[in-house]
N, C-alpha and C positions, 0 to 999 in steps of 0.2 A: 319182789317180782315185778317186772316192768309190764305195765298195761299196754298191750299192743294196739289198743284202740285209741290211745292218747294221740291227738293230732300233733305233728311236728311244727315248730315255730321257726321260720327262716329269719336269720339275722344278717346284717350287713347292708351295703348299698346296692341298689339296682342301677342299671344304666340311666334310668329316668331320674333317680335320686341324685346321681352324680351330675347330670346335666343341669338339674335344678339348682344344685349347690354352686356350680360354676356361674350360672346366670346371675347369682347374687353379687358377683364381683364385676366392677367396671374398670376395664384395663386402660382405656384411653390411649391406645396405640394409634398414632396418626403418621402419615407420610411426612418425613422431615425430622421426626424424633430420632434422637440418638439414645440407644438403650444398651444395657449390659446383657450379654447372652453367652450360653455355654454350648460348645460343639459336642453333639452326642452321636452324630453319624456322618461319616465322610462317604460321599458317593463319587462316581467317575466324573461327573460334570457339575458337582455342586456339593452342598452340605446342609444338613438339618441342624437348626439351632434352637435351643430352648431359651426363650426370653420371658417365660412365665405366662404366655398366652394359652388359649384353649388348645390350639393346634401348633405343632412345631413350625417355626418359620423356616424359610428356605433362602439360601444365598447361591445364585448361579456362579459358575467359575469366572465369567467375564466381569463380575462385580467384586471379585476378591482382592484386586489390587489395581493401582493406577498403571502398573506395568503389566506386561504380558505374563500370564500364568498358564502353564501346561497341565498342572496337576494340583488339586486342592491341597495335597500334603505339602506343597511348597509354601503355603501361607498359613494353614490351620493345622492344629493338632487335636486329637481326641481329648475331650474333657477340658479343653482350653476355654477360659473365660476372657472376653474382651468386649470392646464397644462395637456396635453395629448401627448403621443408618437405616431407618425404615424407608424403603424406596417406593413401595406401592401398597395400596389398600389390600384387604383380604380378597383372595379369589373366591370362586364358587365353593371351594372346599374349606374356606375359612383360614387359608394360609397366607401369611404376610411374606413379602419379598424384601430381603435385606441387601445391604451393600457395605463393603469396606472401602471400595474405590471412592465413593462420594466423600467419606471422611478425609481420606488422603488428599483428595482433590481440593477440598476447602482449606485444609492446612497448608497445602502447597501454594495456593494463591496468597494466603496470608504471609507465608514466608517470602515469596518473591516481591510482594509489596513492601515488606520490610527491607529487603535487599536494595530495592530501587530507592527507597527513602534514604538509605545510607550511602547511595551512589557507589555501591560495591561493584568490584570487578569479579566476575565468576568465570569458571572454566568448564567447558563441556566438549564432549566428542561429537563430531558431525556424523550423523547416522544415515543421512540421505541428502541428495541435492535435486533441484528441479530447475526449470528454466529461469525462475525468478530469484533463486538464491539457495540457501542451505538450511537444513533442519537439524536441530539439536534438542536435548532434553535438559530442562532446568527444574530440579526438585520433582522430577517425574512428569512435568508438563512439557508439551511439545512447543518449542520456540522456533521462530523463523528469523534468519539473517538475510536481509535483502542483498542482492548482488552488489549494489552500490555501497554497501557497508562491509564488504569483504575485502580486506587489504592484503592481497597476496598475488604473486605472479603465476601461481599454479592455476591450471584449469579447475573449475568448480568440482568436476567429477573426481579429481585426485584428492579432494579434501576429506572424503569419507574415511572415518577412522582416525582423523587428526583432531587433537585437542586444541581448542582456541580460547584465548582470553576474550571475554565479552562484557559489554556494558548494556544496561537496559535502555531501550528507546521508548517502549510502550508496554504497559501492564494494564490490561483491561479485562477483568474477569467476566463482566457482563457480555462483552462481545467476543469473549474467548480468544483474545489477541495477546500474544506474548512476542514482542519484536525486539531483537537485540542487534548490537553493532560490534563487529570485530574491529573496524576502523577506529571507533572512538576509544576502545581499550588500548590500542597501540598508540594512538595520538596522545592519550593522557599520559601513558608511560614515557613517551618521547618528550612531551611537554614539560615534564618534571626536570628535564635536563636542558631545556631550551629557554631562551630569553628573547624578548622583543629587542630588536637592534643588533642581534647576533648575525654574523655572516656564516653561512653553511655552504658546503659543496653538495650538489645534487645532480641527478640525471633526468633529462626530459623523458617522461614515459608516455605522454599523450599530448596531442595538440588539438584544441577546439577553437572555433571562431572567437570565443570570449577569453581565451587564455591558454596557458600551458600548465600541465600537471607535472610537478617535479618530485621525484623520489628522493627524500632526505633520510637516509638511514632506515629504510623500511616503511616509512609513512609518507603519505602524499600531501604536498602543499600546492596551493593554486597561485600561480603567477598571472594575475589578471592582465588583460591587454592594456589597461590604463596604467599599469605599474611596470610596464616593460621599458618605456623611454619617455622623456619629455617631448620628443618629436612624435607626430602622429604616425600610427602604424595601422595599415589596412587589415593585416592578418598576422598572427604570431608566426605563421610559416615563413614570413619574410625575414625573420630573425633567428628562428630555431628549427632544428630538425630533431626527430625522435632519436634518443640515445646520446644527444649532445650532453657533455658535462658542463655544468654552469655553476657560477657563484651567485648566490642570492642572499638577500637580507630578510629576516623575519620582521614583519611589521604588525602582525596580530596573531594572537593565540586564543582561539575560542574553544575552551575545553567542553563547554556545554554542548556544542554542535559538532565537536571533533574536527575543527577546521584550522588549518595553518595558512595564513596569507603571507605571500612573499612579494619582494620587489627587487628589480634591478634599476628602476628609474631613480631611486634614492641613492644609488651608488655611482651615478654618472658624474664624473668630474666636470664635464661640460654637457649641456643639453644636447641630446641626439647621439651621444657616444655609443650607445648600445646598437644603433643602426650603422654608424660609421666605422667604429673600431671597438669591438667587444673586449679585446685583450687589454686595452687601457683601463676599462672598467674593472676587469678582474684583478689587474695589478694593484689598483688603488682602492679595492673594495673595503679593506679593513680601515683605511684612513677615512674614507667617506662615511663608513658606518659609525666611526667614533664621532665625527661631526654631527651626524644625525642624532646620536644619543645625547650629545651636548645640547642640541637645539630642543629636543623633547624635554630634557631636564629644565632648561631655561624657561620654556613655556609653562611648565608645571609650577615653577617658582613664581613666575609673574602672575599666574592665575591665582595662586594662593595668597599673594600679597594684595590683590585687588578685592578679595573677599573681606567684607567688614566682619569683625568679630562680633559674635552675638553678645548682647548685654546679659550679664548674669541675673537670673531671676531669684529673688530672695523668697524663700518659702517660710510661711508662718508655721511654726511648730508649737503645738499646744503641749505644755508640760503637764505630765500626769503626776499628781501628788504621790509621794512615796507610800503614804499610808493607804491610798486607794488600791483595792485589790482588783487585778485584771482578771477577766474571765478566762478559764482554761481553754486552750485550743482543742483539746480532746477531753470529753467527759469521761470520768472514771466509771 
């Protein structure tokens, strides 16, 4: 028979006991840490993540990806475990704020630095234009193409949605600057098929006080005013008009800066022929270019002959006795 007067004994944890137990653990969660977490609740504008802290951490929808996200389900799944970046300290409720975007951001910068170091050509769609140029995305990062580095006859506005080959001009994570060049990518591709001393046919696309810009197969080269003729010229307008078809010789290919330098001066059979009779210059262009190449080759040979060969330096090599045991490069 049970004694009704016997006092009952409560077992288990109270809220105070549980809080005291949690206080024994030091979690060391700090902004900037990357931690593993499990999604346990998806909400309309965010998600709750279990990272082992006292309170579930929260990731807002704008921190879920480097790209636009309209719904958490586009990025996260219930019970999924993945890495999260701790974005901010605990709020007044003890809740940490997390980010996936920051992880993607760091990895994207690392990737574009690698691509720049490899001097890689990348392709990207233009998603917007402004007065200064065009905007693209590279590895999720927003990149800018200055107008001076867009090599196309189309108006900038018509480039939206078009995929362009691009080279890196500037990659600066600290200043958040990613600058690219369409012109350099085209020039590099064209340069692979061009040679200094080669005669090409082009079209005058623009005239400035310092020279004329010549379109040669989709890329622009500069015919500087000093390379038009041996005779003095006050302005390129006195020799060329826009849309003139011309024969020019390549005198320099600068892949690093994406520049092609041209000359008609070196093609003149007689000084001043570009001013007096351009047709004579064009008729004899290949012949004069061949002479130019021979002169350049002769100059190189003369220069190499005048350079004194370096005296070979004898190196003293200390022989290691066979019986002497060399230390291992890697310890077992």
